[in-house]
N, C-alpha and C positions, 0 to 999 in steps of 0.2 A: 125412844131415841137411846142409842148406846153412848156410853161415856168414851171420852178420848183417852187413849192409853199412851204411855211414854213412847211406844213404837210408832204411833201415829204422828208424833211431832219430831221424831228423830230425823237427822239429815238423810237425804236420799241414799248416800253411800252406805250409811249404817243400816238402813232398811234393806238394801240389796244384799249386804253381807249376811244379815239375819235370814233373809229368804234363802240364800244359797246354803247356809248352814242347816236350816230346817229341811230343805229339800234333800240334801245329801244324807242327813240322818234318816229320812224316810225311805231311802233305797238300800239301807243296810239289811243284811240277812235275807236278800231276795231269794236265795237258793232254797230257803225253807218254805216258800210260798208256792201255791199252785201256779202253773205257768200263766194262765189267764190273768191272775191277780198281779203277778210279777210284771207282766207286759203292761198292764194298766198303770201300775205305779211308775214304771220307767217312762211311759208316754207323758204322764202328768209331770214328772220331774223334768223331762226334756222341755216341755212348755214353760214351766216355771223358771228354769235356768236360762232359756233363750230370752225370756222377757227381762230377767234380772241382769243379764250380761249384755243386753242391747246397748249400743252407744247412746249417750245422753241426748244427742241431737235427734236421733231417731225416735226416742221416747217422747220428746217434746213435740215433734212434728207428727207423731202417730204413724210413721212410716216403718219400713223395714222390708226384709226379703219376703216375708209372708203376707204382706199387704198388697 
């Protein structure tokens, strides 16, 4: 069993802001990467940002445009 971290118990808005910040940091310096890796990182960032920025009601209901 893993321990609970402060991030785990942070309010949802704080968790989303942290996810957004980490995601954006992960796409810095893409021009230095091979194209395939850069595309892979951008696709992962898109998925993470789409989930983090989804309206609260959609997250609770499990819905959304991709569902």
